[in-house]
C-alpha positions in Angstrom: -9.5 3.9 -26.7 -7.2 1.2 -25.5 -4.1 -0.3 -27.0 -4.9 -1.5 -30.6 -3.9 -4.9 -31.8 -2.6 -6.1 -28.5 -3.9 -9.0 -26.4 -3.4 -8.0 -22.8 -1.9 -10.4 -20.3 -2.7 -8.6 -17.1 -5.7 -10.7 -16.2 -4.2 -14.1 -16.8 -1.0 -13.1 -15.0 -3.0 -11.7 -12.1 -5.1 -14.9 -11.7 -1.9 -16.9 -11.5 -0.2 -14.5 -9.0 -3.0 -14.4 -6.5 -2.9 -18.1 -6.0 0.6 -17.8 -4.5 0.5 -17.0 -0.8 2.7 -13.9 -0.1 1.2 -12.7 3.1 3.7 -10.6 5.1 4.1 -10.8 8.9 4.4 -7.7 11.1 5.8 -9.7 14.0 8.8 -11.0 12.0 12.1 -9.2 12.3 13.5 -10.6 9.0 13.6 -8.9 5.6 11.5 -10.0 3.9 9.2 -10.8 6.8 8.2 -14.1 5.2 10.2 -16.2 2.8 7.1 -17.2 0.8 7.0 -13.7 -0.7 10.0 -14.7 -2.8 7.9 -17.6 -4.3 6.1 -15.0 -6.4 9.2 -12.8 -6.9 11.1 -15.8 -8.4 8.3 -16.4 -10.9 8.3 -12.7 -11.8 12.0 -12.8 -12.6 11.5 -15.9 -14.8 8.6 -14.2 -16.6 10.6 -11.0 -17.1 13.4 -13.1 -18.6 10.9 -14.8 -20.9 9.6 -11.4 -22.0 13.1 -10.5 -23.0 14.3 -8.5 -20.0 17.6 -10.2 -19.2 18.8 -8.1 -16.3 15.8 -9.0 -14.1 17.1 -10.1 -10.6 15.9 -11.0 -7.2 18.1 -9.9 -4.3 18.4 -11.4 -0.8 15.9 -9.0 0.7 13.1 -9.9 -1.7 13.3 -7.0 -4.2 13.0 -7.6 -7.9 14.9 -5.1 -10.1 14.6 -5.1 -13.9 15.0 -2.7 -16.9 12.9 -1.9 -19.9 15.6 -0.4 -22.1 15.2 3.0 -23.7 14.1 3.3 -27.3 14.7 7.1 -27.5 17.9 8.9 -28.2 16.9 11.8 -26.0 18.1 12.3 -22.4 14.9 11.1 -20.7 14.8 10.9 -16.9 14.8 7.3 -15.8 11.3 6.3 -14.5 10.5 3.6 -12.0 7.3 1.7 -11.9 6.8 0.0 -8.6 4.3 -2.4 -6.9 4.4 -4.7 -3.9 4.1 -8.5 -3.9 2.9 -9.1 -0.4 -0.7 -9.2 0.9 -2.1 -7.9 4.1 -2.0 -9.8 7.4 -5.6 -8.8 8.0 -7.1 -11.7 6.1 -5.8 -15.0 4.9 -4.1 -15.1 1.6 -3.6 -18.9 1.5 -5.4 -21.0 -1.0 -6.9 -18.1 -2.9 -9.4 -19.3 -5.6 -9.9 -16.5 -8.1 -13.2 -16.3 -10.0 -13.7 -14.4 -13.2 -17.2 -12.9 -13.5 -17.6 -12.1 -17.2 -19.6 -9.0 -18.2 -20.7 -8.1 -14.7 -24.5 -7.4 -14.7 -24.8 -5.2 -11.6 -26.3 -7.9 -9.4 -24.9 -9.0 -6.0 -21.9 -11.3 -6.3 -22.4 -14.2 -3.9 -19.1 -15.9 -3.3 -19.5 -19.7 -3.5 -17.2 -21.0 -0.7 -19.0 -18.8 1.9 -22.4 -17.5 0.6 -22.6 -15.0 3.5 -19.8 -13.0 1.8 -21.6 -10.9 -0.8 -20.1 -8.1 -2.9 -22.9 -5.6 -3.7 -23.2 -2.3 -5.3 -24.8 -1.0 -2.0 -21.6 -1.7 -0.1 -19.3 -1.0 -3.0 -20.8 1.9 -5.1 -17.8 1.8 -7.5 -19.2 -1.5 -8.8 -22.0 0.4 -10.5 -19.4 2.1 -12.7 -18.0 -1.3 -13.7 -21.2 -2.9 -15.0 -20.2 -4.7 -18.2 -16.6 -5.2 -17.1 -15.1 -8.5 -16.3 -14.7 -8.7 -12.5 -12.3 -10.9 -10.6 -13.1 -11.9 -7.0 -11.9 -14.6 -4.5 -14.2 -17.4 -3.5 -15.3 -16.2 0.0 -12.8 -17.6 2.4 -9.7 -15.4 1.6 -8.8 -12.0 0.4 -8.1 -11.8 -3.3 -4.7 -10.1 -3.3 -5.5 -7.4 -5.8 -3.6 -5.2 -3.3 -1.2 -5.2 -4.9 -0.9 -8.1 -7.3 -3.1 -6.0 -9.7 -0.2 -3.5 -9.8 2.3 -6.3 -10.3 0.3 -7.7 -13.2 -0.1 -4.3 -14.8 3.6 -3.6 -14.8 4.3 -7.1 -16.1 1.8 -6.5 -18.9 3.4 -3.1 -19.7 6.8 -4.7 -19.9 5.5 -7.4 -22.2 3.9 -4.7 -24.5 6.9 -2.3 -24.6 9.4 -5.1 -25.4 7.1 -6.2 -28.2 6.8 -2.6 -29.5 10.2 -1.0 -29.7 8.8 1.6 -32.1 7.2 3.4 -29.1 9.6 6.1 -28.0 10.4 6.1 -24.3 13.3 6.4 -21.9 14.8 3.8 -19.6 12.2 2.3 -17.3 13.2 0.6 -14.1 10.8 -2.0 -12.6 10.8 -2.5 -8.8 8.7 -5.1 -7.0 8.9 -4.8 -3.2 8.0 -7.1 -0.3 6.5 -6.1 3.1 4.6 -3.0 2.0 1.7 -4.1 4.1 3.8 -4.2 7.3 5.4 -0.8 6.7 8.8 -2.0 5.6 8.3 -2.1 1.8 11.3 0.0 0.9 13.5 -0.4 4.0 16.2 -2.2 2.0 15.9 -0.8 -1.4 19.2 0.0 -3.0 18.6 3.4 -4.5 21.9 3.4 -6.3 21.1 0.1 -8.0 17.6 1.3 -8.8 19.0 4.4 -10.5 15.8 6.2 -11.2 15.0 9.9 -11.0 11.2 9.7 -10.8 8.7 7.0 -9.9 5.1 5.9 -9.8 3.6 3.2 -7.6 0.8 1.1 -9.0 -1.2 0.6 -5.9 -4.3 2.8 -6.2 -8.0 2.0 -6.5 -10.6 3.6 -8.7 -10.0 4.4 -12.4 -8.8 7.9 -13.0 -7.6 8.5 -9.4 -4.2 9.9 -9.1 -2.8 10.1 -5.6 -0.2 12.7 -4.7 -0.8 13.1 -1.0 -0.7 10.8 1.9 -0.8 10.9 5.7 2.3 11.8 7.6 2.8 9.0 10.1 4.4 8.3 13.5 4.2 5.3 15.8 3.9 5.9 19.5 4.5 3.3 22.3 3.3 4.2 25.8 5.0 1.9 28.4 3.6 1.8 31.9 6.0 0.6 34.5 4.3 -0.8 37.6 5.4 -2.5 40.8 4.8 -6.2 41.3 4.0 -7.8 44.6 2.5 -11.1 45.9 -1.2 -10.6 45.6 -1.8 -11.9 49.1 0.4 -9.2 50.6 0.0 -6.4 47.9 -1.7 -3.7 49.9 0.2 -0.5 49.6 2.8 -2.2 47.5 1.4 -3.3 44.1 1.0 -0.8 41.3 -0.7 -2.5 38.4 0.6 -1.5 34.9 -2.3 -3.4 33.4 -4.9 -1.3 35.2 -3.0 1.9 34.3 -3.0 0.9 30.7 -6.7 0.1 30.8 -7.5 3.4 32.5 -5.4 5.3 29.9 -7.2 3.7 26.9 -10.5 4.4 28.6 -9.6 8.1 28.5 -9.3 8.2 24.7 -12.2 10.1 23.1 -15.0 7.9 21.7 -16.6 10.4 19.3 -13.6 12.0 17.7 -9.8 11.7 17.0 -10.1 8.0 15.9 -10.2 6.2 12.6 -13.9 5.2 13.1 -14.9 8.9 13.7 -12.8 10.8 11.1 -12.7 11.2 7.4 -11.4 13.4 4.6 -8.4 15.4 5.7 -8.9 14.8 9.4 -6.1 13.1 11.3 -6.4 10.6 14.1 -4.7 8.7 16.9 -5.3 4.9 16.9 -4.4 2.3 19.5 -3.4 -0.8 17.5 -1.9 -3.2 20.1 -1.9 -3.6 23.9 -0.1 -6.2 26.0 1.2 -6.3 29.6 1.8 -7.7 33.0 1.6 -6.2 36.5 5.1 -4.7 36.1 4.9 -3.5 32.5 2.1 -2.8 30.0 2.5 -1.3 26.6 -0.1 0.4 24.4 1.0 1.0 20.8 -0.5 3.7 18.6 -0.4 4.9 15.1 -0.6 8.7 14.7 -1.8 10.2 11.4 -2.3 13.6 9.8 -1.9 15.2 6.4 -0.1 18.1 8.1 3.2 16.9 9.5 3.4 19.6 12.1 0.0 18.3 13.5 1.6 15.0 14.5 3.4 16.8 17.4 0.0 18.3 18.5 -1.6 14.9 18.5 1.3 13.4 20.5 1.2 16.2 23.0 -2.5 15.6 23.6 -1.7 11.9 24.0 1.0 12.8 26.6 -1.5 14.8 28.6 -3.8 11.8 28.8 -0.8 9.7 29.9 0.1 12.2 32.6 -3.4 12.3 33.9 -3.4 8.5 34.1 0.0 8.3 35.9 -1.3 10.8 38.5 -4.0 8.3 39.4 -1.5 5.5 40.1 1.2 6.6 42.7 4.4 4.8 42.1 3.8 4.4 38.4 6.3 5.6 35.8 5.9 5.8 32.1 8.0 5.8 28.9 6.6 7.7 25.9 8.4 6.6 22.7 7.8 8.3 19.3 9.1 6.7 16.1 8.8 8.4 12.7 7.1 6.1 10.1 6.6 8.1 6.9 5.8 11.6 5.7 3.3 13.1 3.3 4.7 12.7 -0.2 3.0 16.0 -1.2 5.9 17.8 0.6 8.2 16.4 -2.1 5.9 16.4 -5.1 5.0 20.0 -4.7 8.6 20.8 -5.6 8.4 18.6 -8.7 5.0 19.4 -10.2 5.8 17.8 -13.6 5.5 14.4 -12.0 1.8 14.8 -11.3 1.2 17.0 -14.4 2.7 14.4 -16.8 0.6 11.7 -15.2 -2.5 13.8 -15.7 -1.6 14.2 -19.4 -1.2 10.5 -19.7 -4.7 10.0 -18.1 -6.1 12.4 -20.6 -4.6 10.6 -23.5 -6.1 7.4 -22.1 -9.5 9.0 -22.2 -9.9 9.9 -18.5 -10.4 13.1 -16.5 -7.9 12.9 -13.7 -9.2 13.0 -10.1 -6.4 14.1 -7.8 -6.9 12.3 -4.5 -5.4 12.2 -1.0 -4.7 8.8 0.6 -5.8 8.2 4.1 -2.8 6.0 4.5 0.7 5.6 3.0 2.3 3.8 0.1 5.8 2.7 -0.8 5.8 6.0 -2.7 5.6 7.9 0.6 9.0 6.6 1.7 10.5 6.6 -1.8 9.6 10.3 -2.2 11.7 11.2 0.8 14.5 8.8 -0.4 15.0 10.9 -3.5 12.4 9.4 -5.8 9.3 11.6 -6.1 6.6 9.0 -6.5 2.8 9.4 -6.7 0.3 6.6 -6.9 -1.6 5.4 -10.0 -4.9 3.4 -10.0 -5.1 -0.3 -10.5 -8.8 -1.0 -9.9 -8.1 -2.9 -6.6 -11.2 -2.4 -4.4 -12.5 -3.8 -1.1 -8.9 -4.4 -0.1 -7.8 -6.4 2.9 -11.1 -8.3 3.0 -12.9 -11.3 1.5 -15.0 -8.8 -0.5 -11.9 -7.6 -2.5 -12.4 -7.4 -6.3 -10.8 -5.9 -9.4 -11.9 -5.0 -12.8 -10.0 -6.5 -15.7 -10.7 -3.4 -17.8 -9.3 -1.2 -15.0 -6.1 -3.1 -15.1 -5.9 -2.8 -18.9 -6.6 0.9 -18.7 -3.8 1.3 -16.2 -1.4 -0.5 -18.7 -2.5 1.9 -21.4 -1.9 4.9 -19.0 1.7 3.7 -18.3 2.4 3.5 -22.0 1.2 7.1 -22.5 3.1 8.2 -19.3 6.4 6.9 -20.6 5.8 8.7 -23.9 4.9 12.0 -22.2 8.2 12.0 -20.3 10.0 11.3 -23.6 8.3 14.1 -25.5 9.1 16.6 -22.7 12.8 15.6 -22.8 15.6 17.1 -25.1 
């Protein structure tokens, strides 16, 4: 299998991309949240121009738009291939030193800049399937950035291949590179009219052959305890501590259920992610997740009941309970457009894979894009161990993803009139 007579560029591009610090910042109100994300985006625009895609552009919000022109005379729906340039705030992305481990032999990979960081098949079972592949890691002090620079490199390699091979019949393909996916604002400023696509695919998945068409539905909840401040020397009967109320509330959360550390599969959860406060005001922020959107209200009601119990213990305390929608399960949209998943499954088959349809215990840019009018499942890239110093990616997985995208464009063309 594979693409004959073609020297892939995904690995070399990826190694260059990960050395550029593009970490996003959840505390920043700007778009993009960090200007340094544009450092990579500007390079991508230049490389797209060099490939022969002259309309590639970077806008003020950090989005890269570009077009691979159609080679077919059919009326083929415009596809969008999308990846994000930013890396997660969870682990440093500055000074990444990528290491290429040729023909991985199955042994533990000890990272040289911190030998306590070891990537093993025990902790990463998928590595067993990649024995013989060329594996890229970081050096032990940073994440790698395969999430999602592997996706970026795959799309760039695809563009390079299709421009070099106009004999391959496909419709118009729009490329979209986004900032700030890791902080939940990846498509907040996408110009859908400019994008002009009917269907899309994000390249932000993990294991080879995985095809993800379902995500969590997600809300954010802020619980704000409003106390009463007083001089501590004369506080008896006057002070009502918002800090103590917040602490008592968090202590009421179940320890053995209903949390990320105690759930798996299709189970939802409620997760406190940030707490801060003073005597007068203390805030606990949550993320609420479930595959069934209607269940979010159930989780939030249960949370409200715990809040009410807490407030009852602190006379004079008031509370604000604020719910904000974050994203919804893309399956609700994709079920109405089954060909989007079916055509991807056909492309996987042509690339020699048996598709594994998966659910994501999280969200992607595709979650939001699907509800913005662009049905958009998620395709594998090989990125593994994400958001950590143990992150790695297989070169052969990236190349298989490029092959899959070629087949996918052809499948859409063949099914058009």
